[in-house]
Residue, then its C-alpha position, 0 to 999 in steps of 0.5 A: m449482534w453489532f456490525a461496525g463500518v470502518g470508513l476512511t476520511r481525508d484526516g484518518y477513519r470513522i467507525a459507525v455501529v449498528d446492531g441487529e436492527g440496523r440502530p446506531v450503537g451511538a456516535a459515529e467516531r473519528y480518529e484522525r492522524c493517528a495510526q492504526q492500532r487506535p481504531v483496532a483498540r477501539l473495535a476491541e472495546l465495542a466488541g467486548r461489549a456487543p452482547d452478540g458479538l461484533t462484526v467488523v465490515v470493510d470493502s477491499a480499500g481496507g487493506l490497511l486494517d484488516g490484518l491488525l483487526a484478525t490478527a485483534g481476533l475480531d470477526v473481520r468480513r469484505a462487502d464487494p463491489h456489488l453491494l456498494v459504491d465506487g470504493r468511497n464508502t463511509a462507516e455508516e454504509l459499511a455497517g449497514v451493509g453488514q446489518a442488512r447482507f451478512g450473508a453476502l459478506v467475505p470472512l477475512p480471518p488471520g493470515s488472509w488478506i482483502m482479496t481472499g476468495r477473489e484469487q482468479e479474478v486478480s490474477a486474470a484483471e493482472a494478465a489482461a494489464g499486459p498489453v497496456e503496461r507494456r505500451l505504457a512503457a515504451e511511452g515512459r508511463c509505465l516501469l515493468g523493471g529489468g529492462e534493456d539497460s546496458e548499464p548494471t543499474v537497480a532501484l532499491t523501493f520500500d513499499d508500505g510506511p512510513h512506520p516509526e521503527n522500521t523506516q528508521r532503521v532502513l533509512e539509516l542503513l542507507r545513510r551508512h552505506d550512500v545509497r538512494a532508494t525511492f519510498f512508496c508510502i501510504g497516504l494514512n501512514a504519512l499523515a500519522h508519521p509526517a516528520l518521517v516523510r520529511r526525513i526521507v526526502e531530506e536525506g536524498h531519497l525519492l517518494g512514490n504514491h502507494t494510495w491513501s489505505h492500501a486499497y485495490l485499487p481495480d474495484l474503484g470507479r472514477e472518483g473512488l481512486r482519485q481520492q485515494l491518489d489525490f488524498t495521498a499526494e496532498v498529504l506527502a506534498e504537506a509532509s515533504g515540501v517538495g511537491q506532489p509525487v508522480l510516481m505510484r505503486p499499486p497495492y498487492g500489485g493490483r492493476s486491470p487495463q481500465l486502471m492502468e488507462r485511469v493512472a496514466d491519465l491522472g499525470l501519473t507513471t506507474v512502478l512495478w517490479d521484477v524482483d520480489t523479495e517477498d519479505w513480507a512472508e518473514p521468510g529469514a534475512e538469509v532469503i531475503a538477500e538470496r532472492v534480490l542477488r539471484q533474481v536481479r538483473p539490469g534495470s531491475v527494480v526491487l521490492m521490499h517492505d518498510g511498513g505492515g509489518d515485523r521488518s527486521q528482516t529485510v533491515a537485517a537483509l539490507p546490508r548483504i543486499i547493497d553489498g553484494l550488489r556493489r560488488r557486481g558493480y550495480r549502480f543504485v538508482t531511481p526509478a526517475e533514473l530508468l524511465t525512458g528517457r530519464p528524466r529527472t523530475a519525480t514531483r509536480 
């Protein structure tokens, strides 16, 4: 059996493969400034060559690739923190862990997510973060959504882009309806599609940081967290020309008391949500729109997605959402305008 580790670099992805004895199978390969399909296709090719099969090893920072790899029919397994160091694991280290500690890896079959098997731990960490979130919200350093606004305002937000098809379709609808929104971008996607980042800003929308690789942030130490956020901020600033975003949204909403404090210490404001469309599950455009119109209240933050899969249902729901909210007198704003003190600056 061969074991492939998928590591992350400032320029993209790195793949290293070892055999059942821990010996390298060829040289490590780099895939830079590209969409995820290239490394996924290469791993599928390697799986066809492996004498007794291939296992792909990721860590909890690999949330951008795990689903695509599993859907491609690959054996994907997660190495948890006790096997690793700080979420900054190289491709070689992950491949080596696969070979040496195969029985300790967690399978990630199609339909699972990067934290499969640890759901209770994830929920407990989120619950424990509540007091810190409320304190930071009172200080204007965290936005929970659904505040005490007397005005009917709402912030539309989109996660996981930019995507070459979905993001353009969302932008066109927002332009047509004269609505300003906020896009929480994944750094690796922004690296692959910088022109879309520029377009988002040029059309008057706000950028937010959604980490480098859709990582589950509570698993990371200080340096791993810094790299996930700094790499993304640098790429967004380079592509947009408007500075680094100060708004950050943790993938999966994954958070802990320690994470919330560390993000605030880095000078970033965490933006959560109170209206979850769950559009990632593709429930249908009518259901997506109904969920927004049923749950929204003054000061709401609506979570949608322009990346991470087929978002045609989200695109189809968007006009109904906008028209329905306008009929109720809602005004579309950004998270920066909903924060305590209503700061207008969203970059640094």
